[in-house]
Structure formats: structure tokens, C-alpha cells
N, CA, C and O atoms as a GROMACS GRO file, in nm:
protein
  296
    1MET      N    1   0.090  -0.130   0.006
    1MET     CA    2  -0.016   0.006   0.000
    1MET      C    3   0.075   0.120  -0.007
    1MET      O    4   0.045   0.213  -0.081
    2SER      N    5   0.213   0.124   0.079
    2SER     CA    6   0.277   0.231   0.073
    2SER      C    7   0.343   0.279  -0.066
    2SER      O    8   0.373   0.397  -0.088
    3ASP      N    9   0.362   0.173  -0.155
    3ASP     CA   10   0.421   0.202  -0.286
    3ASP      C   11   0.323   0.288  -0.356
    3ASP      O   12   0.371   0.378  -0.424
    4ILE      N   13   0.194   0.274  -0.352
    4ILE     CA   14   0.104   0.320  -0.431
    4ILE      C   15   0.078   0.499  -0.384
    4ILE      O   16   0.055   0.594  -0.458
    5ILE      N   17   0.095   0.495  -0.224
    5ILE     CA   18   0.094   0.651  -0.178
    5ILE      C   19   0.219   0.706  -0.206
    5ILE      O   20   0.218   0.829  -0.216
    6ASP      N   21   0.337   0.644  -0.223
    6ASP     CA   22   0.454   0.708  -0.243
    6ASP      C   23   0.450   0.750  -0.404
    6ASP      O   24   0.492   0.859  -0.442
    7ASN      N   25   0.399   0.657  -0.487
    7ASN     CA   26   0.396   0.686  -0.638
    7ASN      C   27   0.292   0.808  -0.650
    7ASN      O   28   0.333   0.907  -0.710
    8ALA      N   29   0.168   0.810  -0.602
    8ALA     CA   30   0.105   0.921  -0.601
    8ALA      C   31   0.152   1.054  -0.565
    8ALA      O   32   0.127   1.157  -0.629
    9SER      N   33   0.227   1.044  -0.448
    9SER     CA   34   0.308   1.162  -0.399
    9SER      C   35   0.398   1.196  -0.494
    9SER      O   36   0.391   1.315  -0.524
   10ASP      N   37   0.488   1.127  -0.558
   10ASP     CA   38   0.583   1.165  -0.660
   10ASP      C   39   0.505   1.235  -0.786
   10ASP      O   40   0.545   1.338  -0.839
   11LEU      N   41   0.406   1.173  -0.818
   11LEU     CA   42   0.334   1.209  -0.915
   11LEU      C   43   0.271   1.363  -0.897
   11LEU      O   44   0.260   1.436  -0.995
   12GLU      N   45   0.236   1.399  -0.788
   12GLU     CA   46   0.168   1.514  -0.752
   12GLU      C   47   0.264   1.618  -0.743
   12GLU      O   48   0.231   1.731  -0.778
   13GLU      N   49   0.400   1.590  -0.693
   13GLU     CA   50   0.522   1.672  -0.674
   13GLU      C   51   0.555   1.720  -0.812
   13GLU      O   52   0.570   1.839  -0.838
   14LEU      N   53   0.569   1.599  -0.922
   14LEU     CA   54   0.600   1.644  -1.049
   14LEU      C   55   0.510   1.748  -1.125
   14LEU      O   56   0.553   1.842  -1.192
   15GLN      N   57   0.372   1.714  -1.104
   15GLN     CA   58   0.263   1.804  -1.137
   15GLN      C   59   0.271   1.948  -1.088
   15GLN      O   60   0.251   2.046  -1.161
   16ARG      N   61   0.302   1.954  -0.961
   16ARG     CA   62   0.309   2.082  -0.920
   16ARG      C   63   0.406   2.160  -0.951
   16ARG      O   64   0.391   2.281  -0.966
   17ASN      N   65   0.527   2.094  -0.964
   17ASN     CA   66   0.662   2.157  -1.027
   17ASN      C   67   0.636   2.200  -1.165
   17ASN      O   68   0.671   2.313  -1.200
   18ALA      N   69   0.577   2.119  -1.247
   18ALA     CA   70   0.559   2.155  -1.394
   18ALA      C   71   0.459   2.272  -1.375
   18ALA      O   72   0.501   2.376  -1.425
   19ALA      N   73   0.356   2.281  -1.325
   19ALA     CA   74   0.269   2.413  -1.304
   19ALA      C   75   0.342   2.536  -1.264
   19ALA      O   76   0.336   2.642  -1.327
   20LEU      N   77   0.407   2.518  -1.162
   20LEU     CA   78   0.505   2.638  -1.111
   20LEU      C   79   0.599   2.682  -1.230
   20LEU      O   80   0.619   2.801  -1.254
   21SER      N   81   0.653   2.586  -1.299
   21SER     CA   82   0.748   2.638  -1.394
   21SER      C   83   0.666   2.702  -1.498
   21SER      O   84   0.724   2.798  -1.546
   22LEU      N   85   0.559   2.681  -1.544
   22LEU     CA   86   0.479   2.760  -1.642
   22LEU      C   87   0.450   2.911  -1.592
   22LEU      O   88   0.443   3.007  -1.670
   23ILE      N   89   0.438   2.918  -1.479
   23ILE     CA   90   0.393   3.049  -1.431
   23ILE      C   91   0.517   3.141  -1.390
   23ILE      O   92   0.495   3.261  -1.373
   24ARG      N   93   0.643   3.092  -1.374
   24ARG     CA   94   0.762   3.172  -1.334
   24ARG      C   95   0.772   3.277  -1.454
   24ARG      O   96   0.752   3.256  -1.574
   25ILE      N   97   0.805   3.389  -1.395
   25ILE     CA   98   0.849   3.501  -1.496
   25ILE      C   99   0.984   3.540  -1.511
   25ILE      O  100   1.048   3.579  -1.413
   26ASN      N  101   1.043   3.532  -1.643
   26ASN     CA  102   1.175   3.547  -1.689
   26ASN      C  103   1.199   3.704  -1.679
   26ASN      O  104   1.175   3.776  -1.776
   27ARG      N  105   1.237   3.746  -1.584
   27ARG     CA  106   1.258   3.907  -1.569
   27ARG      C  107   1.348   3.970  -1.683
   27ARG      O  108   1.357   4.092  -1.698
   28ASN      N  109   1.423   3.868  -1.772
   28ASN     CA  110   1.523   3.930  -1.856
   28ASN      C  111   1.451   3.928  -1.999
   28ASN      O  112   1.499   3.980  -2.100
   29ALA      N  113   1.344   3.870  -1.994
   29ALA     CA  114   1.277   3.841  -2.136
   29ALA      C  115   1.235   3.978  -2.208
   29ALA      O  116   1.195   4.070  -2.138
   30VAL      N  117   1.242   3.989  -2.310
   30VAL     CA  118   1.207   4.106  -2.388
   30VAL      C  119   1.078   4.116  -2.450
   30VAL      O  120   1.042   4.039  -2.540
   31SER      N  121   1.007   4.210  -2.403
   31SER     CA  122   0.870   4.243  -2.442
   31SER      C  123   0.861   4.293  -2.590
   31SER      O  124   0.940   4.378  -2.633
   32ALA      N  125   0.764   4.239  -2.665
   32ALA     CA  126   0.730   4.309  -2.785
   32ALA      C  127   0.690   4.455  -2.769
   32ALA      O  128   0.630   4.493  -2.668
   33LEU      N  129   0.724   4.540  -2.870
   33LEU     CA  130   0.684   4.667  -2.866
   33LEU      C  131   0.532   4.696  -2.941
   33LEU      O  132   0.469   4.801  -2.926
   34HIS      N  133   0.497   4.607  -3.006
   34HIS     CA  134   0.364   4.602  -3.077
   34HIS      C  135   0.294   4.467  -3.061
   34HIS      O  136   0.363   4.365  -3.064
   35CYS      N  137   0.170   4.459  -3.046
   35CYS     CA  138   0.102   4.346  -3.019
   35CYS      C  139   0.117   4.228  -3.138
   35CYS      O  140   0.114   4.269  -3.254
   36MET      N  141   0.127   4.131  -3.121
   36MET     CA  142   0.175   4.033  -3.245
   36MET      C  143   0.010   3.992  -3.284
   36MET      O  144   0.010   3.928  -3.389
   37GLU      N  145  -0.112   4.010  -3.236
   37GLU     CA  146  -0.225   3.984  -3.280
   37GLU      C  147  -0.293   4.118  -3.362
   37GLU      O  148  -0.345   4.105  -3.473
   38CYS      N  149  -0.285   4.227  -3.304
   38CYS     CA  150  -0.359   4.348  -3.350
   38CYS      C  151  -0.255   4.450  -3.406
   38CYS      O  152  -0.286   4.534  -3.491
   39GLU      N  153  -0.140   4.439  -3.358
   39GLU     CA  154  -0.028   4.516  -3.409
   39GLU      C  155  -0.032   4.669  -3.351
   39GLU      O  156   0.036   4.762  -3.395
   40GLU      N  157  -0.128   4.678  -3.242
   40GLU     CA  158  -0.107   4.799  -3.158
   40GLU      C  159   0.001   4.820  -3.064
   40GLU      O  160   0.039   4.718  -3.006
   41GLU      N  161   0.058   4.927  -3.037
   41GLU     CA  162   0.157   4.933  -2.951
   41GLU      C  163   0.132   4.883  -2.790
   41GLU      O  164   0.037   4.932  -2.730
   42ILE      N  165   0.196   4.812  -2.740
   42ILE     CA  166   0.196   4.764  -2.599
   42ILE      C  167   0.223   4.873  -2.512
   42ILE      O  168   0.327   4.932  -2.541
   43PRO      N  169   0.159   4.919  -2.411
   43PRO     CA  170   0.209   5.019  -2.333
   43PRO      C  171   0.310   4.979  -2.239
   43PRO      O  172   0.319   4.871  -2.180
   44GLU      N  173   0.395   5.091  -2.233
   44GLU     CA  174   0.537   5.078  -2.134
   44GLU      C  175   0.489   4.993  -2.014
   44GLU      O  176   0.534   4.880  -1.995
   45ALA      N  177   0.411   5.042  -1.946
   45ALA     CA  178   0.372   4.982  -1.824
   45ALA      C  179   0.339   4.853  -1.830
   45ALA      O  180   0.370   4.790  -1.730
   46ARG      N  181   0.280   4.787  -1.926
   46ARG     CA  182   0.251   4.648  -1.948
   46ARG      C  183   0.385   4.551  -1.970
   46ARG      O  184   0.400   4.438  -1.923
   47ARG      N  185   0.476   4.624  -2.054
   47ARG     CA  186   0.605   4.572  -2.091
   47ARG      C  187   0.696   4.559  -1.967
   47ARG      O  188   0.775   4.466  -1.953
   48LYS      N  189   0.678   4.656  -1.879
   48LYS     CA  190   0.771   4.633  -1.756
   48LYS      C  191   0.702   4.551  -1.643
   48LYS      O  192   0.775   4.505  -1.556
   49THR      N  193   0.572   4.527  -1.636
   49THR     CA  194   0.497   4.458  -1.555
   49THR      C  195   0.514   4.307  -1.579
   49THR      O  196   0.526   4.226  -1.487
   50ILE      N  197   0.515   4.274  -1.723
   50ILE     CA  198   0.493   4.146  -1.769
   50ILE      C  199   0.607   4.119  -1.867
   50ILE      O  200   0.584   4.115  -1.988
   51PRO      N  201   0.742   4.098  -1.812
   51PRO     CA  202   0.853   4.081  -1.895
   51PRO      C  203   0.831   3.963  -2.020
   51PRO      O  204   0.798   3.850  -1.984
   52GLY      N  205   0.849   3.988  -2.147
   52GLY     CA  206   0.841   3.905  -2.244
   52GLY      C  207   0.696   3.896  -2.307
   52GLY      O  208   0.662   3.809  -2.387
   53CYS      N  209   0.626   3.989  -2.265
   53CYS     CA  210   0.467   3.995  -2.334
   53CYS      C  211   0.465   4.016  -2.480
   53CYS      O  212   0.524   4.105  -2.540
   54GLN      N  213   0.385   3.915  -2.534
   54GLN     CA  214   0.381   3.942  -2.682
   54GLN      C  215   0.238   4.001  -2.735
   54GLN      O  216   0.208   4.030  -2.851
   55LEU      N  217   0.176   4.010  -2.641
   55LEU     CA  218   0.016   4.061  -2.677
   55LEU      C  219  -0.017   4.185  -2.589
   55LEU      O  220   0.034   4.202  -2.478
   56CYS      N  221  -0.099   4.265  -2.640
   56CYS     CA  222  -0.166   4.359  -2.560
   56CYS      C  223  -0.255   4.304  -2.476
   56CYS      O  224  -0.294   4.188  -2.493
   57ALA      N  225  -0.297   4.377  -2.380
   57ALA     CA  226  -0.386   4.335  -2.266
   57ALA      C  227  -0.516   4.280  -2.324
   57ALA      O  228  -0.557   4.173  -2.277
   58SER      N  229  -0.585   4.338  -2.420
   58SER     CA  230  -0.690   4.287  -2.487
   58SER      C  231  -0.694   4.180  -2.551
   58SER      O  232  -0.786   4.101  -2.538
   59CYS      N  233  -0.578   4.159  -2.641
   59CYS     CA  234  -0.534   4.023  -2.694
   59CYS      C  235  -0.528   3.908  -2.629
   59CYS      O  236  -0.578   3.801  -2.663
   60LYS      N  237  -0.449   3.939  -2.511
   60LYS     CA  238  -0.422   3.840  -2.421
   60LYS      C  239  -0.551   3.798  -2.341
   60LYS      O  240  -0.545   3.686  -2.289
   61GLN      N  241  -0.655   3.863  -2.325
   61GLN     CA  242  -0.776   3.836  -2.260
   61GLN      C  243  -0.838   3.733  -2.337
   61GLN      O  244  -0.879   3.627  -2.289
   62ILE      N  245  -0.842   3.772  -2.479
   62ILE     CA  246  -0.920   3.697  -2.561
   62ILE      C  247  -0.832   3.569  -2.573
   62ILE      O  248  -0.894   3.462  -2.563
   63ASP      N  249  -0.706   3.564  -2.591
   63ASP     CA  250  -0.624   3.449  -2.594
   63ASP      C  251  -0.669   3.333  -2.467
   63ASP      O  252  -0.712   3.218  -2.483
   64GLU      N  253  -0.648   3.391  -2.362
   64GLU     CA  254  -0.691   3.333  -2.219
   64GLU      C  255  -0.817   3.273  -2.234
   64GLU      O  256  -0.826   3.155  -2.201
   65LEU      N  257  -0.937   3.341  -2.284
   65LEU     CA  258  -1.067   3.292  -2.302
   65LEU      C  259  -1.058   3.164  -2.420
   65LEU      O  260  -1.119   3.057  -2.412
   66ARG      N  261  -0.991   3.195  -2.500
   66ARG     CA  262  -0.984   3.093  -2.611
   66ARG      C  263  -0.922   2.962  -2.551
   66ARG      O  264  -0.971   2.852  -2.574
   67ASN      N  265  -0.824   2.979  -2.482
   67ASN     CA  266  -0.771   2.864  -2.421
   67ASN      C  267  -0.851   2.794  -2.325
   67ASN      O  268  -0.867   2.672  -2.324
   68LYS      N  269  -0.902   2.876  -2.243
   68LYS     CA  270  -1.005   2.808  -2.141
   68LYS      C  271  -1.107   2.746  -2.192
   68LYS      O  272  -1.148   2.644  -2.136
   69SER      N  273  -1.168   2.792  -2.306
   69SER     CA  274  -1.292   2.704  -2.368
   69SER      C  275  -1.249   2.594  -2.442
   69SER      O  276  -1.329   2.504  -2.469
   70GLY      N  277  -1.109   2.589  -2.485
   70GLY     CA  278  -1.058   2.472  -2.552
   70GLY      C  279  -1.054   2.503  -2.711
   70GLY      O  280  -1.010   2.425  -2.796
   71SER      N  281  -1.105   2.626  -2.734
   71SER     CA  282  -1.104   2.640  -2.906
   71SER      C  283  -0.970   2.724  -2.933
   71SER      O  284  -0.979   2.838  -2.979
   72ARG      N  285  -0.854   2.671  -2.907
   72ARG     CA  286  -0.742   2.726  -2.931
   72ARG      C  287  -0.726   2.721  -3.077
   72ARG      O  288  -0.761   2.625  -3.145
   73ARG      N  289  -0.666   2.840  -3.127
   73ARG     CA  290  -0.624   2.854  -3.275
   73ARG      C  291  -0.494   2.780  -3.281
   73ARG      O  292  -0.415   2.765  -3.187
   74SER      N  293  -0.480   2.728  -3.431
   74SER     CA  294  -0.352   2.652  -3.443
   74SER      C  295  -0.254   2.758  -3.501
   74SER      O  296  -0.136   2.727  -3.524
   0.00000   0.00000   0.00000
């Protein structure tokens, strides 16, 4: 029985570490000056707050809704 619990614990730790690595922010990443979707200028405040951003706030919101609903573009 302890093998099953140990395996489950190991799997949970791997999943948690994978999820955390997805949300870590690379402070050295270079943000785009213009949105890759709508080509509008990305405000400096957003570029500083979210290093490496490639989308304006509006397009990012649409992208997140698309991903949440499962209708991701290819």
C-alpha cells in the first residue's frame, strides 16, 4: 500500500513543479513593442510589468478565454 501512496505523492510533486515552472516569470525576457495579434503598441507599463509579453492586454484576455474554452487556434 505504501508504494501506491509514494507513487501518488511523486506524481503530485511532478505535476506541481510543472505547473509552477509554467507561471515563473523570466525578468530578462524582452517584450514586444507591438502586439503580435492586432499590431497596436503595447504600453510601457505592461511591458515592464510582464517581461516577455507579446500581446496587448485585450488580445491576451481573448487568448486566455480561447484557451479556457478549448477552442485554441492553430
